[in-house]
C-alpha positions in Angstrom: 83.2 104.2 80.0 84.2 105.1 83.0 86.9 103.0 84.7 85.6 101.7 87.9 88.6 101.5 90.9 88.2 98.4 92.8 89.6 96.8 96.0 89.5 93.2 96.7 88.6 92.0 100.3 89.1 88.3 100.7 91.0 86.0 103.2 91.8 83.7 100.3 94.4 84.9 98.1 93.7 82.2 95.1 90.4 83.6 95.1 91.7 87.1 94.9 93.8 86.3 92.0 90.8 84.6 90.1 88.5 87.7 90.9 91.1 90.0 89.3 91.6 87.2 86.1 87.9 87.5 85.5 86.9 91.2 85.7 86.5 93.2 82.4 88.7 95.9 81.1 86.3 98.5 82.5 87.3 97.6 86.2 90.7 98.6 87.7 91.6 96.6 90.7 94.0 98.9 92.8 94.3 96.8 95.7 93.8 93.8 97.7 93.0 93.0 101.8 93.0 89.7 103.5 91.4 90.8 106.9 89.4 93.5 108.3 92.6 95.6 109.6 94.3 95.2 105.9 91.0 96.3 104.6 90.0 99.3 106.5 93.4 100.6 106.3 93.6 100.1 102.3 90.3 101.7 101.9 91.6 104.9 103.8 94.8 104.9 101.5 93.6 104.1 98.1 89.9 105.3 98.4 88.5 102.9 95.9 85.1 103.4 94.2 84.0 100.1 95.3 85.1 97.5 97.6 84.5 93.8 96.7 83.9 92.7 100.4 83.9 88.9 101.6 81.6 88.2 104.2 83.7 85.9 106.5 87.3 87.0 107.4 89.2 87.2 110.3 89.0 89.9 112.7 85.0 90.7 112.6 84.5 89.9 109.2 82.6 92.1 106.2 80.2 93.7 109.0 83.2 95.2 111.0 84.7 96.6 107.8 81.4 98.2 107.2 80.9 99.7 110.6 84.5 101.0 111.1 84.6 102.4 107.2 81.2 103.8 106.9 80.9 105.1 110.7 84.2 107.2 109.6 82.0 109.0 107.0 83.6 107.6 104.1 81.3 107.6 100.7 83.0 104.0 99.4 80.4 101.9 98.0 80.4 98.3 99.1 79.8 94.9 97.2 79.4 91.8 99.4 80.9 88.8 97.2 80.6 85.8 99.8 80.3 81.8 99.1 77.1 82.2 101.9 73.8 82.7 100.6 72.3 82.5 104.1 69.5 85.2 105.0 71.3 86.1 108.3 74.7 86.9 106.2 72.6 88.9 103.5 70.7 91.0 106.0 73.5 91.8 108.1 75.9 93.3 105.7 73.0 95.3 103.9 71.8 96.5 107.1 75.7 97.4 107.8 75.7 99.7 104.3 76.7 97.5 101.5 75.0 98.3 98.2 74.4 94.5 97.3 75.4 91.3 97.8 76.3 88.6 94.9 77.4 84.6 95.6 80.6 83.4 94.4 79.1 81.4 91.8 78.6 84.6 89.6 80.4 84.7 86.4 83.0 87.2 85.4 80.9 89.2 83.4 77.9 89.3 85.7 80.5 90.6 88.5 81.8 93.3 86.2 78.4 94.5 85.5 77.5 94.3 88.9 80.5 96.3 90.2 79.7 99.0 87.5 76.0 99.3 88.7 77.0 99.5 92.5 79.5 102.2 91.5 76.4 104.2 89.7 74.4 103.9 93.2 72.4 100.9 92.1 71.4 98.0 94.7 72.5 94.7 93.2 71.5 91.3 94.4 72.1 87.5 93.2 68.4 86.5 91.7 67.4 84.3 95.3 68.7 86.7 97.5 66.6 89.7 96.8 63.6 88.1 98.5 65.8 87.8 101.7 66.1 91.5 101.5 62.6 92.6 101.0 61.2 90.5 103.6 63.6 91.8 106.3 62.9 95.0 105.6 59.4 94.4 105.3 58.8 92.7 108.5 59.1 94.9 112.0 59.4 91.4 113.8 63.1 90.5 115.2 64.0 87.4 114.1 63.7 84.3 116.8 66.6 83.5 118.6 68.1 80.1 118.0 70.6 79.3 120.7 71.9 76.2 118.9 72.7 77.8 115.5 74.0 80.9 117.5 76.6 78.5 118.9 78.0 77.9 115.3 81.0 80.1 114.1 80.1 81.5 110.8 82.3 79.0 108.8 80.5 76.0 110.9 77.2 77.4 109.1 78.5 77.7 105.7 79.9 73.7 106.1 76.7 72.5 107.7 74.7 74.4 104.9 76.6 72.6 102.4 76.4 69.1 104.2 72.5 69.7 104.0 73.0 70.1 100.3 74.8 66.7 99.9 78.2 68.0 99.2 81.1 65.7 99.9 84.0 66.8 102.0 86.3 67.3 98.8 83.4 69.6 97.3 83.2 71.5 100.3 86.9 72.1 100.6 87.2 73.3 96.7 83.7 75.5 97.4 85.1 77.2 100.9 89.2 77.0 99.7 89.7 75.1 102.5 91.6 71.7 103.2 89.4 68.4 103.6 90.7 68.0 106.8 89.9 71.4 108.2 86.2 70.7 106.6 86.4 67.2 108.8 87.4 69.4 111.6 84.7 71.8 111.1 81.9 68.9 110.9 83.0 67.3 114.0 82.6 70.3 115.9 79.3 71.0 114.9 78.1 67.4 115.5 79.7 68.1 119.0 77.7 71.6 119.4 74.3 70.1 118.1 75.0 66.4 120.0 74.3 65.0 116.8 75.8 61.6 115.7 76.0 61.7 111.4 75.9 64.1 108.4 72.3 62.5 107.7 71.3 64.0 111.1 72.9 67.4 110.4 71.0 67.3 106.9 67.6 66.8 108.7 68.7 70.0 111.3 69.4 72.2 108.7 66.4 71.5 106.6 64.4 71.9 109.7 65.6 75.4 110.3 65.3 76.2 106.5 69.4 76.5 106.1 69.7 74.8 103.0 
């Protein structure tokens, strides 16, 4: 079986190390990058077969990497790997040119298979995400603008989504590879921006917008 050369792009070193350890022998990790600038540079220098791309990173995120790399005429294939399963994130990177999108709950065996399939030209999605893509490309209507939602950063949306699912602060910190104090800071910011008082109101707000 052909060895697939992979570049891992994620802003959490611990997560990158974990991915390396989980991938099968048919995958060769040739490099890592932690933000947009280092990703664009590494892709140009190393010419990987597949880039495992986090959606939310310093410098503009996965969509900015896609824009700069594919806009230059590169033929590299991208597989988004993110903690976020929000429709706007999935649709954004697929429109940007990624060949697939899987969440970080995926197993090492499943991720290895997904990388191989993307390298062969297939499109790969975590099961519940495929519907987002089909719906998005079947619809000609632009999604409605939500000023309150747009006021939140991508990280704040991720924290909000996990709060609405009943995660404790420690669980959110573990899921997003951030500290509990950082989680508390994000929650305070979301409460302030949305003019809400507690996590129960946050949950209702998120559920009403189908963010859960």
